[in-house]
C-alpha positions as CSV (number, residue, x, y, z in Angstrom):
1,X,16.4,94.6,91.2
2,X,19.0,96.9,92.9
3,X,18.8,100.6,92.3
4,X,22.0,102.7,91.4
5,X,20.3,105.8,92.9
6,X,22.5,107.6,95.6
7,X,21.2,107.2,99.3
8,X,21.5,110.9,99.6
9,X,21.2,113.8,97.2
10,X,21.0,117.8,97.5
11,X,19.0,120.3,95.7
12,X,20.6,123.3,94.1
13,X,19.6,125.5,97.0
14,X,21.1,123.3,99.5
15,X,24.4,123.2,97.4
16,X,24.3,127.0,97.3
17,X,24.0,127.0,101.3
18,X,26.8,124.5,101.5
19,X,29.1,126.8,99.3
20,X,28.3,129.8,101.5
21,X,29.0,127.8,104.7
22,X,32.2,126.5,103.5
23,X,33.5,130.2,102.8
24,X,33.7,130.6,106.8
25,X,34.0,126.7,107.5
26,X,35.8,124.8,104.7
27,X,35.8,121.5,106.3
28,X,32.1,120.3,107.3
29,X,30.0,117.3,107.6
30,X,26.2,116.5,107.7
31,X,24.5,114.2,110.2
32,X,20.8,113.4,109.8
33,X,19.4,114.3,113.3
34,X,17.3,111.8,115.1
35,X,15.2,114.1,116.8
36,X,15.4,115.8,120.2
37,X,16.1,119.3,120.4
38,X,16.5,120.1,116.8
39,X,13.8,117.6,115.5
40,X,14.9,115.5,112.3
41,X,16.8,118.1,110.5
42,X,20.0,117.6,108.7
43,X,22.7,119.0,111.0
44,X,25.9,120.7,109.4
45,X,28.7,120.8,111.6
46,X,32.5,121.9,111.3
47,X,34.1,118.3,110.8
48,X,36.4,118.7,113.8
49,X,33.5,119.5,116.2
50,X,31.4,116.3,115.5
51,X,32.6,113.0,116.3
52,X,31.2,110.3,114.0
53,X,30.3,107.3,116.0
54,X,31.3,103.8,115.5
55,X,27.3,103.0,114.7
56,X,27.0,106.0,112.3
57,X,26.5,104.9,108.7
58,X,27.8,107.2,105.9
59,X,24.9,107.7,103.4
60,X,27.2,109.2,100.9
61,X,28.5,112.8,99.8
62,X,26.7,116.0,98.6
63,X,28.8,118.5,97.0
64,X,31.9,116.7,98.5
65,X,30.6,116.8,101.9
66,X,29.8,113.6,103.8
67,X,26.5,112.7,105.3
68,X,26.1,110.3,108.1
69,X,23.0,108.9,110.0
70,X,22.9,106.7,113.2
71,X,22.5,103.1,112.5
72,X,19.2,102.8,114.0
73,X,17.8,105.5,112.0
74,X,19.5,104.0,108.8
75,X,17.5,100.8,109.6
76,X,14.4,102.8,109.5
77,X,15.2,104.9,106.6
78,X,17.3,102.4,104.5
79,X,14.7,102.0,101.7
80,X,14.6,105.7,101.3
81,X,16.6,108.2,99.4
82,X,17.2,111.4,101.5
83,X,17.2,114.7,99.6
84,X,18.8,117.6,101.6
85,X,16.9,120.9,100.6
86,X,16.8,124.5,102.0
87,X,13.7,126.5,103.4
88,X,13.2,129.7,105.0
89,X,13.6,129.7,108.8
90,X,16.4,129.2,111.4
91,X,18.6,126.3,111.5
92,X,19.5,123.7,114.3
93,X,20.8,125.4,117.3
94,X,24.1,123.7,117.0
95,X,24.1,123.7,113.1
96,X,25.9,126.0,110.8
97,X,23.0,127.0,108.9
98,X,21.5,128.7,112.1
99,X,21.6,132.5,111.7
100,X,21.4,132.4,108.1
101,X,17.5,133.1,107.8
102,X,17.5,129.6,105.8
103,X,17.9,126.1,106.9
104,X,18.4,122.7,105.7
105,X,15.5,120.4,105.6
106,X,15.4,116.6,104.7
107,X,12.9,115.5,101.9
108,X,12.6,111.7,101.2
109,X,11.6,109.4,98.3
110,X,11.3,105.6,98.5
111,X,13.5,103.5,96.3
112,X,11.9,101.5,94.0
113,X,14.2,98.5,95.3
114,X,16.6,98.7,98.1
115,X,20.1,99.4,97.4
116,X,23.0,97.4,99.1
């Protein structure tokens, strides 16, 4: 059985923060960080400042914004729906949510079955 659930969604709080960021940076994208300096946060970048790699996978879009993840991370998370949310705190050092006293956070939910 194949699910029709999207691979990535966003909460209303995340969509509100996206709209706030887009007032300053109209063309943005998300990349699910794989760790290191900024942990595993969803990172929000101006679209021209981040080069999507040949091995990155587009999970889908939230509020019209593309969301990518590395192929190796995708392999580990392919059975999981990612839910972009917002919590109080500081965003990743290079992410556009930084300095807004709220940050993006990835929550997850296992699919009942694996989408194609």
